[in-house]
Biopython code that builds the backbone (N, CA, C, O; Angstrom):
import numpy as np
from Bio.PDB.StructureBuilder import StructureBuilder

atoms = [
    (1, "MET", "N", (67.262, -95.308, -64.749)),
    (1, "MET", "CA", (66.815, -94.425, -63.683)),
    (1, "MET", "C", (67.510, -94.880, -62.321)),
    (1, "MET", "O", (67.690, -96.049, -61.981)),
    (2, "GLU", "N", (67.845, -93.806, -61.649)),
    (2, "GLU", "CA", (68.546, -94.108, -60.331)),
    (2, "GLU", "C", (67.610, -94.727, -59.397)),
    (2, "GLU", "O", (66.422, -94.424, -59.510)),
    (3, "PRO", "N", (67.971, -95.549, -58.493)),
    (3, "PRO", "CA", (67.095, -96.078, -57.475)),
    (3, "PRO", "C", (66.272, -95.116, -56.734)),
    (3, "PRO", "O", (65.068, -95.309, -56.565)),
    (4, "LYS", "N", (66.922, -94.032, -56.265)),
    (4, "LYS", "CA", (66.195, -93.051, -55.487)),
    (4, "LYS", "C", (65.005, -92.384, -56.262)),
    (4, "LYS", "O", (63.934, -92.093, -55.731)),
    (5, "HIS", "N", (65.312, -92.180, -57.554)),
    (5, "HIS", "CA", (64.201, -91.724, -58.438)),
    (5, "HIS", "C", (63.016, -92.671, -58.525)),
    (5, "HIS", "O", (61.846, -92.301, -58.433)),
    (6, "ARG", "N", (63.428, -93.965, -58.717)),
    (6, "ARG", "CA", (62.443, -95.067, -58.885)),
    (6, "ARG", "C", (61.589, -95.161, -57.530)),
    (6, "ARG", "O", (60.373, -95.355, -57.539)),
    (7, "ASP", "N", (62.291, -95.014, -56.456)),
    (7, "ASP", "CA", (61.626, -95.119, -55.200)),
    (7, "ASP", "C", (60.592, -93.907, -54.896)),
    (7, "ASP", "O", (59.521, -94.029, -54.303)),
    (8, "LEU", "N", (61.143, -92.705, -55.431)),
    (8, "LEU", "CA", (60.281, -91.566, -55.134)),
    (8, "LEU", "C", (59.033, -91.611, -56.136)),
    (8, "LEU", "O", (57.937, -91.230, -55.724)),
    (9, "LEU", "N", (59.172, -92.021, -57.302)),
    (9, "LEU", "CA", (57.982, -92.229, -58.135)),
    (9, "LEU", "C", (57.077, -93.245, -57.504)),
    (9, "LEU", "O", (55.903, -92.919, -57.328)),
    (10, "ARG", "N", (57.470, -94.399, -57.154)),
    (10, "ARG", "CA", (56.763, -95.370, -56.388)),
    (10, "ARG", "C", (55.911, -94.839, -55.280)),
    (10, "ARG", "O", (54.699, -95.040, -55.190)),
    (11, "ALA", "N", (56.718, -94.069, -54.351)),
    (11, "ALA", "CA", (56.142, -93.529, -53.232)),
    (11, "ALA", "C", (55.171, -92.484, -53.482)),
    (11, "ALA", "O", (54.303, -92.254, -52.640)),
    (12, "GLN", "N", (55.248, -91.744, -54.709)),
    (12, "GLN", "CA", (54.189, -90.784, -55.043)),
    (12, "GLN", "C", (53.232, -91.252, -55.890)),
    (12, "GLN", "O", (52.394, -90.446, -56.295)),
    (13, "ARG", "N", (53.180, -92.436, -56.258)),
    (13, "ARG", "CA", (52.304, -93.029, -57.391)),
    (13, "ARG", "C", (50.896, -92.618, -57.281)),
    (13, "ARG", "O", (50.335, -92.076, -58.234)),
    (14, "LEU", "N", (50.218, -92.879, -56.021)),
    (14, "LEU", "CA", (48.830, -92.450, -55.809)),
    (14, "LEU", "C", (48.558, -90.998, -55.888)),
    (14, "LEU", "O", (47.479, -90.610, -56.335)),
    (15, "HIS", "N", (49.474, -90.164, -55.479)),
    (15, "HIS", "CA", (49.409, -88.744, -55.503)),
    (15, "HIS", "C", (49.468, -88.240, -56.906)),
    (15, "HIS", "O", (48.677, -87.410, -57.354)),
    (16, "LEU", "N", (50.446, -88.782, -57.576)),
    (16, "LEU", "CA", (50.563, -88.444, -59.028)),
    (16, "LEU", "C", (49.308, -88.734, -59.862)),
    (16, "LEU", "O", (48.881, -87.988, -60.744)),
    (17, "CYS", "N", (48.786, -89.854, -59.501)),
    (17, "CYS", "CA", (47.473, -90.337, -60.329)),
    (17, "CYS", "C", (46.404, -89.295, -60.009)),
    (17, "CYS", "O", (45.620, -89.030, -60.921)),
    (18, "GLU", "N", (46.267, -88.682, -58.867)),
    (18, "GLU", "CA", (45.359, -87.736, -58.497)),
    (18, "GLU", "C", (45.535, -86.403, -59.104)),
    (18, "GLU", "O", (44.575, -85.704, -59.428)),
    (19, "GLN", "N", (46.798, -86.047, -59.259)),
    (19, "GLN", "CA", (47.101, -84.605, -59.840)),
    (19, "GLN", "C", (47.517, -84.481, -61.304)),
    (19, "GLN", "O", (47.337, -83.444, -61.942)),
    (20, "LEU", "N", (48.037, -85.492, -61.771)),
    (20, "LEU", "CA", (48.609, -85.391, -63.097)),
    (20, "LEU", "C", (47.653, -85.862, -64.165)),
    (20, "LEU", "O", (46.931, -86.851, -64.034)),
    (21, "VAL", "N", (47.697, -85.098, -65.219)),
    (21, "VAL", "CA", (46.823, -85.510, -66.389)),
    (21, "VAL", "C", (47.832, -85.830, -67.614)),
    (21, "VAL", "O", (48.409, -84.961, -68.267)),
    (22, "VAL", "N", (47.934, -87.076, -67.792)),
    (22, "VAL", "CA", (48.871, -87.639, -68.868)),
    (22, "VAL", "C", (48.215, -87.403, -70.194)),
    (22, "VAL", "O", (47.453, -88.208, -70.730)),
    (23, "ASP", "N", (48.593, -86.143, -70.726)),
    (23, "ASP", "CA", (48.053, -85.682, -71.938)),
    (23, "ASP", "C", (49.165, -85.889, -73.239)),
    (23, "ASP", "O", (50.292, -86.350, -73.059)),
    (24, "GLU", "N", (48.739, -85.542, -74.327)),
    (24, "GLU", "CA", (49.506, -85.582, -75.591)),
    (24, "GLU", "C", (50.886, -84.975, -75.402)),
    (24, "GLU", "O", (51.876, -85.514, -75.898)),
    (25, "THR", "N", (50.959, -83.865, -74.694)),
    (25, "THR", "CA", (52.124, -83.067, -74.591)),
    (25, "THR", "C", (53.217, -83.912, -73.891)),
    (25, "THR", "O", (54.338, -84.081, -74.370)),
    (26, "ILE", "N", (52.782, -84.435, -72.695)),
    (26, "ILE", "CA", (53.831, -85.172, -71.895)),
    (26, "ILE", "C", (54.240, -86.443, -72.661)),
    (26, "ILE", "O", (55.420, -86.783, -72.741)),
    (27, "VAL", "N", (53.230, -87.137, -73.222)),
    (27, "VAL", "CA", (53.655, -88.382, -73.954)),
    (27, "VAL", "C", (54.530, -88.052, -75.154)),
    (27, "VAL", "O", (55.499, -88.781, -75.366)),
    (28, "GLN", "N", (54.292, -87.064, -75.927)),
    (28, "GLN", "CA", (55.001, -86.682, -77.046)),
    (28, "GLN", "C", (56.288, -86.218, -76.734)),
    (28, "GLN", "O", (57.235, -86.532, -77.454)),
    (29, "TYR", "N", (56.444, -85.458, -75.678)),
    (29, "TYR", "CA", (57.794, -85.001, -75.193)),
    (29, "TYR", "C", (58.669, -86.143, -74.773)),
    (29, "TYR", "O", (59.865, -86.157, -75.062)),
    (30, "LEU", "N", (58.116, -87.055, -74.125)),
    (30, "LEU", "CA", (58.926, -88.275, -73.660)),
    (30, "LEU", "C", (59.180, -89.071, -74.977)),
    (30, "LEU", "O", (60.234, -89.705, -75.002)),
    (31, "TYR", "N", (58.472, -89.127, -75.943)),
    (31, "TYR", "CA", (58.734, -89.893, -77.252)),
    (31, "TYR", "C", (59.899, -89.121, -77.948)),
    (31, "TYR", "O", (60.898, -89.693, -78.383)),
    (32, "GLN", "N", (59.701, -87.857, -78.013)),
    (32, "GLN", "CA", (60.704, -86.912, -78.793)),
    (32, "GLN", "C", (62.026, -87.071, -78.118)),
    (32, "GLN", "O", (63.031, -87.012, -78.827)),
    (33, "GLU", "N", (62.149, -87.270, -76.804)),
    (33, "GLU", "CA", (63.395, -87.264, -75.971)),
    (33, "GLU", "C", (63.841, -88.798, -75.971)),
    (33, "GLU", "O", (64.775, -89.144, -75.248)),
    (34, "ASP", "N", (63.212, -89.666, -76.737)),
    (34, "ASP", "CA", (63.694, -91.135, -76.702)),
    (34, "ASP", "C", (63.525, -91.837, -75.442)),
    (34, "ASP", "O", (64.251, -92.790, -75.158)),
    (35, "ILE", "N", (62.496, -91.369, -74.579)),
    (35, "ILE", "CA", (62.185, -92.080, -73.325)),
    (35, "ILE", "C", (61.216, -93.221, -73.615)),
    (35, "ILE", "O", (61.391, -94.350, -73.158)),
    (36, "LEU", "N", (60.223, -92.895, -74.364)),
    (36, "LEU", "CA", (59.193, -93.817, -74.772)),
    (36, "LEU", "C", (59.358, -94.091, -76.145)),
    (36, "LEU", "O", (59.761, -93.272, -76.972)),
    (37, "THR", "N", (58.979, -95.481, -76.415)),
    (37, "THR", "CA", (58.963, -96.087, -77.757)),
    (37, "THR", "C", (57.570, -95.596, -78.394)),
    (37, "THR", "O", (56.677, -95.144, -77.676)),
    (38, "GLU", "N", (57.449, -95.710, -79.722)),
    (38, "GLU", "CA", (56.159, -95.558, -80.329)),
    (38, "GLU", "C", (54.999, -96.426, -79.856)),
    (38, "GLU", "O", (53.838, -96.044, -79.711)),
    (39, "GLY", "N", (55.527, -97.767, -79.615)),
    (39, "GLY", "CA", (54.614, -98.716, -79.117)),
    (39, "GLY", "C", (54.019, -98.280, -77.756)),
    (39, "GLY", "O", (52.817, -98.302, -77.491)),
    (40, "GLN", "N", (55.028, -97.875, -76.912)),
    (40, "GLN", "CA", (54.668, -97.404, -75.524)),
    (40, "GLN", "C", (53.688, -96.135, -75.587)),
    (40, "GLN", "O", (52.725, -96.025, -74.828)),
    (41, "VAL", "N", (53.983, -95.305, -76.446)),
    (41, "VAL", "CA", (53.082, -94.209, -76.703)),
    (41, "VAL", "C", (51.613, -94.615, -77.021)),
    (41, "VAL", "O", (50.673, -94.111, -76.405)),
    (42, "GLU", "N", (51.450, -95.521, -77.981)),
    (42, "GLU", "CA", (50.222, -96.093, -78.464)),
    (42, "GLU", "C", (49.565, -96.754, -77.286)),
    (42, "GLU", "O", (48.359, -96.583, -77.105)),
    (43, "GLU", "N", (50.284, -97.506, -76.465)),
    (43, "GLU", "CA", (49.765, -98.284, -75.265)),
    (43, "GLU", "C", (49.091, -97.243, -74.259)),
    (43, "GLU", "O", (47.929, -97.351, -73.868)),
    (44, "ILE", "N", (49.930, -96.265, -73.907)),
    (44, "ILE", "CA", (49.558, -95.273, -72.934)),
    (44, "ILE", "C", (48.233, -94.572, -73.518)),
    (44, "ILE", "O", (47.226, -94.537, -72.811)),
    (45, "GLN", "N", (48.235, -94.030, -74.769)),
    (45, "GLN", "CA", (47.142, -93.333, -75.262)),
    (45, "GLN", "C", (45.844, -94.339, -75.447)),
    (45, "GLN", "O", (44.717, -93.848, -75.503)),
    (46, "SER", "N", (46.018, -95.570, -75.526)),
    (46, "SER", "CA", (44.919, -96.401, -75.630)),
    (46, "SER", "C", (44.175, -96.718, -74.357)),
    (46, "SER", "O", (43.148, -97.397, -74.357)),
    (47, "GLN", "N", (44.728, -96.200, -73.259)),
    (47, "GLN", "CA", (44.023, -96.371, -71.980)),
    (47, "GLN", "C", (42.942, -95.513, -71.932)),
    (47, "GLN", "O", (42.987, -94.377, -72.404)),
    (48, "LYS", "N", (41.777, -96.081, -71.281)),
    (48, "LYS", "CA", (40.436, -95.425, -71.275)),
    (48, "LYS", "C", (40.381, -94.253, -70.284)),
    (48, "LYS", "O", (39.679, -93.273, -70.538)),
    (49, "SER", "N", (41.153, -94.342, -69.093)),
    (49, "SER", "CA", (40.969, -93.358, -68.070)),
    (49, "SER", "C", (42.391, -92.674, -67.876)),
    (49, "SER", "O", (43.439, -93.266, -68.131)),
    (50, "ASN", "N", (42.333, -91.489, -67.443)),
    (50, "ASN", "CA", (43.640, -90.697, -67.220)),
    (50, "ASN", "C", (44.486, -91.516, -66.042)),
    (50, "ASN", "O", (45.711, -91.639, -66.038)),
    (51, "LYS", "N", (43.618, -92.022, -65.096)),
    (51, "LYS", "CA", (44.495, -92.875, -63.981)),
    (51, "LYS", "C", (45.182, -94.047, -64.502)),
    (51, "LYS", "O", (46.249, -94.421, -64.017)),
    (52, "ASN", "N", (44.556, -94.697, -65.563)),
    (52, "ASN", "CA", (45.215, -95.826, -66.108)),
    (52, "ASN", "C", (46.370, -95.379, -67.017)),
    (52, "ASN", "O", (47.359, -96.098, -67.158)),
    (53, "LYS", "N", (46.250, -94.230, -67.614)),
    (53, "LYS", "CA", (47.401, -93.778, -68.393)),
    (53, "LYS", "C", (48.607, -93.373, -67.590)),
    (53, "LYS", "O", (49.755, -93.552, -67.995)),
    (54, "THR", "N", (48.280, -92.776, -66.341)),
    (54, "THR", "CA", (49.298, -92.288, -65.423)),
    (54, "THR", "C", (49.882, -93.489, -64.819)),
    (54, "THR", "O", (51.110, -93.533, -64.746)),
    (55, "LEU", "N", (49.182, -94.477, -64.371)),
    (55, "LEU", "CA", (49.769, -95.722, -63.779)),
    (55, "LEU", "C", (50.680, -96.482, -64.755)),
    (55, "LEU", "O", (51.767, -96.960, -64.429)),
    (56, "LEU", "N", (50.122, -96.553, -66.025)),
    (56, "LEU", "CA", (51.016, -97.216, -67.075)),
    (56, "LEU", "C", (52.361, -96.456, -67.290)),
    (56, "LEU", "O", (53.440, -97.048, -67.323)),
    (57, "LEU", "N", (52.233, -95.129, -67.433)),
    (57, "LEU", "CA", (53.494, -94.427, -67.487)),
    (57, "LEU", "C", (54.388, -94.545, -66.450)),
    (57, "LEU", "O", (55.592, -94.658, -66.680)),
    (58, "LEU", "N", (53.891, -94.530, -65.212)),
    (58, "LEU", "CA", (54.693, -94.556, -64.032)),
    (58, "LEU", "C", (55.435, -95.990, -63.845)),
    (58, "LEU", "O", (56.448, -96.183, -63.173)),
    (59, "SER", "N", (54.704, -96.950, -64.588)),
    (59, "SER", "CA", (55.139, -98.381, -64.568)),
    (59, "SER", "C", (56.281, -98.469, -65.581)),
    (59, "SER", "O", (57.217, -99.222, -65.312)),
    (60, "ILE", "N", (56.291, -97.771, -66.721)),
    (60, "ILE", "CA", (57.248, -97.857, -67.740)),
    (60, "ILE", "C", (58.382, -97.073, -67.509)),
    (60, "ILE", "O", (59.470, -97.510, -67.884)),
    (61, "LEU", "N", (58.299, -95.833, -66.876)),
    (61, "LEU", "CA", (59.482, -95.076, -66.719)),
    (61, "LEU", "C", (60.685, -95.557, -66.119)),
    (61, "LEU", "O", (61.788, -95.317, -66.611)),
    (62, "PRO", "N", (60.498, -96.325, -64.922)),
    (62, "PRO", "CA", (61.742, -96.850, -64.345)),
    (62, "PRO", "C", (62.648, -97.710, -65.146)),
    (62, "PRO", "O", (63.797, -97.962, -64.783)),
    (63, "ASN", "N", (62.129, -98.143, -66.210)),
    (63, "ASN", "CA", (63.026, -99.085, -67.010)),
    (63, "ASN", "C", (63.436, -98.407, -68.301)),
    (63, "ASN", "O", (63.862, -99.111, -69.217)),
    (64, "ARG", "N", (63.341, -97.107, -68.442)),
    (64, "ARG", "CA", (63.651, -96.477, -69.662)),
    (64, "ARG", "C", (65.000, -95.550, -69.581)),
    (64, "ARG", "O", (65.123, -94.491, -70.196)),
    (65, "GLY", "N", (65.870, -96.051, -68.827)),
    (65, "GLY", "CA", (67.201, -95.501, -68.882)),
    (65, "GLY", "C", (67.567, -94.322, -67.705)),
    (65, "GLY", "O", (66.763, -93.832, -66.912)),
    (66, "PRO", "N", (68.707, -94.079, -67.802)),
    (66, "PRO", "CA", (69.176, -93.074, -66.637)),
    (66, "PRO", "C", (68.623, -91.665, -66.800)),
    (66, "PRO", "O", (68.737, -90.861, -65.875)),
    (67, "ASN", "N", (68.070, -91.363, -67.861)),
    (67, "ASN", "CA", (67.696, -89.925, -68.125)),
    (67, "ASN", "C", (66.033, -89.885, -67.921)),
    (67, "ASN", "O", (65.447, -88.803, -67.914)),
    (68, "ALA", "N", (65.414, -90.992, -67.777)),
    (68, "ALA", "CA", (64.003, -91.041, -67.672)),
    (68, "ALA", "C", (63.354, -90.125, -66.603)),
    (68, "ALA", "O", (62.359, -89.464, -66.901)),
    (69, "PHE", "N", (63.865, -90.077, -65.443)),
    (69, "PHE", "CA", (63.291, -89.307, -64.409)),
    (69, "PHE", "C", (63.474, -87.758, -64.729)),
    (69, "PHE", "O", (62.495, -87.018, -64.642)),
    (70, "ASN", "N", (64.628, -87.299, -65.072)),
    (70, "ASN", "CA", (64.821, -85.888, -65.369)),
    (70, "ASN", "C", (64.009, -85.432, -66.545)),
    (70, "ASN", "O", (63.504, -84.310, -66.524)),
    (71, "VAL", "N", (63.842, -86.284, -67.633)),
    (71, "VAL", "CA", (63.077, -85.907, -68.854)),
    (71, "VAL", "C", (61.673, -85.883, -68.406)),
    (71, "VAL", "O", (60.976, -84.945, -68.790)),
    (72, "PHE", "N", (61.160, -86.800, -67.637)),
    (72, "PHE", "CA", (59.764, -86.862, -67.182)),
    (72, "PHE", "C", (59.491, -85.584, -66.434)),
    (72, "PHE", "O", (58.525, -84.870, -66.701)),
    (73, "VAL", "N", (60.391, -85.307, -65.464)),
    (73, "VAL", "CA", (60.056, -83.997, -64.606)),
    (73, "VAL", "C", (60.069, -82.921, -65.588)),
    (73, "VAL", "O", (59.129, -82.127, -65.548)),
    (74, "GLN", "N", (61.052, -82.751, -66.531)),
    (74, "GLN", "CA", (61.094, -81.675, -67.563)),
    (74, "GLN", "C", (59.612, -81.465, -68.303)),
    (74, "GLN", "O", (59.062, -80.382, -68.502)),
    (75, "SER", "N", (59.136, -82.732, -68.642)),
    (75, "SER", "CA", (57.876, -82.656, -69.370)),
    (75, "SER", "C", (56.761, -82.126, -68.656)),
    (75, "SER", "O", (55.714, -81.864, -69.249)),
    (76, "LEU", "N", (56.916, -81.928, -67.304)),
    (76, "LEU", "CA", (55.824, -81.411, -66.531)),
    (76, "LEU", "C", (55.897, -79.700, -66.329)),
    (76, "LEU", "O", (55.055, -79.070, -65.689)),
    (77, "GLU", "N", (56.933, -79.171, -66.925)),
    (77, "GLU", "CA", (57.174, -77.791, -66.873)),
    (77, "GLU", "C", (56.060, -76.930, -67.232)),
    (77, "GLU", "O", (55.666, -76.054, -66.462)),
    (78, "GLN", "N", (55.527, -77.143, -68.384)),
    (78, "GLN", "CA", (54.492, -76.231, -68.973)),
    (78, "GLN", "C", (53.130, -76.294, -68.156)),
    (78, "GLN", "O", (52.564, -75.302, -67.696)),
    (79, "ASP", "N", (52.693, -77.587, -68.045)),
    (79, "ASP", "CA", (51.247, -77.658, -67.466)),
    (79, "ASP", "C", (51.051, -78.097, -66.064)),
    (79, "ASP", "O", (49.971, -77.996, -65.482)),
    (80, "PHE", "N", (52.265, -78.651, -65.474)),
    (80, "PHE", "CA", (52.279, -79.008, -64.018)),
    (80, "PHE", "C", (53.526, -78.601, -63.361)),
    (80, "PHE", "O", (54.242, -79.463, -62.851)),
    (81, "PRO", "N", (53.860, -77.300, -63.329)),
    (81, "PRO", "CA", (55.031, -76.862, -62.723)),
    (81, "PRO", "C", (55.086, -77.208, -61.203)),
    (81, "PRO", "O", (56.130, -77.539, -60.640)),
    (82, "TRP", "N", (53.900, -77.106, -60.600)),
    (82, "TRP", "CA", (53.957, -77.410, -59.104)),
    (82, "TRP", "C", (54.351, -78.828, -58.774)),
    (82, "TRP", "O", (54.998, -79.049, -57.750)),
    (83, "ILE", "N", (53.977, -79.839, -59.625)),
    (83, "ILE", "CA", (54.382, -81.107, -59.560)),
    (83, "ILE", "C", (55.797, -81.196, -59.812)),
    (83, "ILE", "O", (56.490, -81.883, -59.063)),
    (84, "LYS", "N", (56.318, -80.555, -60.816)),
    (84, "LYS", "CA", (57.749, -80.706, -61.064)),
    (84, "LYS", "C", (58.605, -80.224, -59.956)),
    (84, "LYS", "O", (59.605, -80.833, -59.576)),
    (85, "GLU", "N", (58.184, -79.115, -59.451)),
    (85, "GLU", "CA", (58.908, -78.494, -58.208)),
    (85, "GLU", "C", (58.884, -79.380, -57.042)),
    (85, "GLU", "O", (59.894, -79.469, -56.343)),
    (86, "LYS", "N", (57.804, -80.055, -56.762)),
    (86, "LYS", "CA", (57.670, -80.871, -55.642)),
    (86, "LYS", "C", (58.425, -82.194, -55.863)),
    (86, "LYS", "O", (58.898, -82.759, -54.876)),
    (87, "LEU", "N", (58.563, -82.698, -57.022)),
    (87, "LEU", "CA", (59.358, -83.896, -57.187)),
    (87, "LEU", "C", (60.724, -83.619, -57.096)),
    (87, "LEU", "O", (61.492, -84.420, -56.564)),
    (88, "LEU", "N", (61.115, -82.501, -57.593)),
    (88, "LEU", "CA", (62.618, -82.095, -57.457)),
    (88, "LEU", "C", (62.915, -81.721, -56.069)),
    (88, "LEU", "O", (64.033, -82.016, -55.647)),
    (89, "LEU", "N", (62.122, -81.143, -55.325)),
    (89, "LEU", "CA", (62.272, -80.861, -53.916)),
    (89, "LEU", "C", (62.397, -82.203, -53.112)),
    (89, "LEU", "O", (63.331, -82.414, -52.339)),
    (90, "LEU", "N", (61.448, -83.034, -53.339)),
    (90, "LEU", "CA", (61.520, -84.327, -52.698)),
    (90, "LEU", "C", (62.709, -85.139, -52.967)),
    (90, "LEU", "O", (63.271, -85.796, -52.091)),
    (91, "ALA", "N", (63.111, -85.083, -54.281)),
    (91, "ALA", "CA", (64.312, -85.799, -54.628)),
    (91, "ALA", "C", (65.502, -85.312, -53.931)),
    (91, "ALA", "O", (66.347, -86.087, -53.484)),
    (92, "ASP", "N", (65.590, -83.916, -53.820)),
    (92, "ASP", "CA", (66.790, -83.218, -53.211)),
    (92, "ASP", "C", (66.732, -83.559, -51.703)),
    (92, "ASP", "O", (67.746, -83.966, -51.136)),
    (93, "GLU", "N", (65.544, -83.398, -51.034)),
    (93, "GLU", "CA", (65.467, -83.610, -49.713)),
    (93, "GLU", "C", (65.689, -85.000, -49.184)),
    (93, "GLU", "O", (66.215, -85.209, -48.091)),
    (94, "ASP", "N", (65.245, -85.996, -50.046)),
    (94, "ASP", "CA", (65.571, -87.430, -49.802)),
    (94, "ASP", "C", (67.046, -87.723, -49.821)),
    (94, "ASP", "O", (67.597, -88.485, -49.026)),
    (95, "GLU", "N", (67.669, -87.037, -50.823)),
    (95, "GLU", "CA", (69.197, -87.306, -50.871)),
    (95, "GLU", "C", (69.881, -86.657, -49.606)),
    (95, "GLU", "O", (70.806, -87.225, -49.025)),
    (96, "GLN", "N", (69.375, -85.436, -49.212)),
    (96, "GLN", "CA", (70.049, -84.711, -48.040)),
    (96, "GLN", "C", (69.605, -85.534, -46.724)),
    (96, "GLN", "O", (70.394, -85.692, -45.793)),
    (97, "ASP", "N", (68.430, -85.993, -46.709)),
    (97, "ASP", "CA", (68.072, -86.767, -45.400)),
    (97, "ASP", "C", (68.446, -88.255, -45.386)),
    (97, "ASP", "O", (67.995, -88.981, -44.500)),
    (98, "GLY", "N", (69.224, -88.709, -46.303)),
    (98, "GLY", "CA", (69.662, -90.003, -46.462)),
    (98, "GLY", "C", (68.419, -91.096, -46.726)),
    (98, "GLY", "O", (68.385, -92.246, -46.288)),
    (99, "GLY", "N", (67.524, -90.512, -47.459)),
    (99, "GLY", "CA", (66.323, -91.466, -47.765)),
    (99, "GLY", "C", (65.255, -91.728, -46.804)),
    (99, "GLY", "O", (64.541, -92.725, -46.905)),
    (100, "ARG", "N", (65.118, -90.821, -45.831)),
    (100, "ARG", "CA", (64.107, -90.918, -44.719)),
    (100, "ARG", "C", (62.837, -90.995, -45.395)),
    (100, "ARG", "O", (62.041, -91.832, -44.970)),
    (101, "GLY", "N", (62.477, -90.219, -46.445)),
    (101, "GLY", "CA", (61.149, -90.380, -47.084)),
    (101, "GLY", "C", (60.295, -89.311, -46.858)),
    (101, "GLY", "O", (60.260, -88.768, -45.754)),
    (102, "THR", "N", (59.567, -88.932, -47.830)),
    (102, "THR", "CA", (58.649, -87.744, -47.924)),
    (102, "THR", "C", (57.445, -88.216, -48.759)),
    (102, "THR", "O", (57.524, -89.195, -49.502)),
    (103, "GLU", "N", (56.410, -87.536, -48.618)),
    (103, "GLU", "CA", (55.271, -87.743, -49.514)),
    (103, "GLU", "C", (54.493, -86.488, -49.841)),
    (103, "GLU", "O", (54.459, -85.550, -49.044)),
    (104, "LEU", "N", (53.878, -86.463, -50.986)),
    (104, "LEU", "CA", (53.134, -85.373, -51.350)),
    (104, "LEU", "C", (51.711, -85.411, -50.857)),
    (104, "LEU", "O", (51.139, -86.501, -50.880)),
    (105, "SER", "N", (51.087, -84.373, -50.424)),
    (105, "SER", "CA", (49.645, -84.442, -50.133)),
    (105, "SER", "C", (48.970, -83.202, -50.734)),
    (105, "SER", "O", (49.564, -82.147, -50.955)),
    (106, "ASN", "N", (47.655, -83.434, -50.981)),
    (106, "ASN", "CA", (46.931, -82.535, -51.658)),
    (106, "ASN", "C", (45.996, -81.749, -50.619)),
    (106, "ASN", "O", (45.020, -82.286, -50.095)),
    (107, "THR", "N", (46.334, -80.600, -50.404)),
    (107, "THR", "CA", (45.470, -79.594, -49.548)),
    (107, "THR", "C", (44.904, -78.508, -50.131)),
    (107, "THR", "O", (45.648, -77.631, -50.572)),
    (108, "THR", "N", (43.571, -78.389, -50.225)),
    (108, "THR", "CA", (42.796, -77.367, -50.991)),
    (108, "THR", "C", (43.389, -77.126, -52.362)),
    (108, "THR", "O", (43.596, -75.989, -52.784)),
    (109, "GLY", "N", (43.662, -78.252, -53.063)),
    (109, "GLY", "CA", (44.019, -78.160, -54.382)),
    (109, "GLY", "C", (45.530, -77.787, -54.668)),
    (109, "GLY", "O", (45.901, -77.560, -55.819)),
    (110, "HIS", "N", (46.355, -77.734, -53.628)),
    (110, "HIS", "CA", (47.744, -77.392, -53.734)),
    (110, "HIS", "C", (48.592, -78.644, -53.256)),
    (110, "HIS", "O", (48.206, -79.363, -52.335)),
    (111, "MET", "N", (49.643, -78.830, -53.872)),
    (111, "MET", "CA", (50.478, -79.952, -53.405)),
    (111, "MET", "C", (51.458, -79.373, -52.380)),
    (111, "MET", "O", (52.003, -78.287, -52.574)),
    (112, "GLN", "N", (51.680, -80.135, -51.254)),
    (112, "GLN", "CA", (52.559, -79.761, -50.292)),
    (112, "GLN", "C", (53.368, -80.948, -49.803)),
    (112, "GLN", "O", (52.881, -82.076, -49.888)),
    (113, "ALA", "N", (54.594, -80.753, -49.290)),
    (113, "ALA", "CA", (55.394, -81.877, -48.905)),
    (113, "ALA", "C", (55.017, -82.246, -47.467)),
    (113, "ALA", "O", (54.791, -81.331, -46.675)),
    (114, "VAL", "N", (54.936, -83.469, -47.091)),
    (114, "VAL", "CA", (54.636, -83.881, -45.802)),
    (114, "VAL", "C", (55.840, -84.809, -45.392)),
    (114, "VAL", "O", (55.934, -85.869, -46.012)),
    (115, "PHE", "N", (56.678, -84.558, -44.514)),
    (115, "PHE", "CA", (57.840, -85.345, -44.046)),
    (115, "PHE", "C", (57.381, -86.361, -43.046)),
    (115, "PHE", "O", (56.632, -86.148, -42.093)),
    (116, "LEU", "N", (57.985, -87.600, -43.429)),
    (116, "LEU", "CA", (57.761, -88.774, -42.565)),
    (116, "LEU", "C", (58.727, -88.909, -41.464)),
    (116, "LEU", "O", (58.640, -89.851, -40.677)),
]
sb = StructureBuilder()
sb.init_structure("model")
sb.init_model(0)
sb.init_chain("A")
sb.init_seg("    ")
for serial, (resi, resn, name, xyz) in enumerate(atoms, 1):
    if name == "N":
        sb.init_residue(resn, " ", resi, " ")
    sb.init_atom(name, np.array(xyz, "f"), 0.0, 1.0, " ", f" {name:<3s}", serial, name[0])
structure = sb.get_structure()
């Protein structure tokens, strides 16, 4: 994973925990695309709460190769398209702004970008 993507996921960690439900679809897609191992899938699924599943997934992803960010974002397409769009937007803006930084905020149930 590129450092800019690793930094973006770290910066959005708490917001993703609030918005993202790490379900079977996301985990199995990441397994299918060889981002997660079978053991990692089992470890994520064994977590009791969604927050713990999300935190564990976000801890694993940065070490899963150069395609991990893009495949993760693609896994959000069906159930979390607004998160996918915002992550791509923030990644693009971060690149254009030279890494100034942005964060997601939740306003009345919708994600929006807040520029720092």
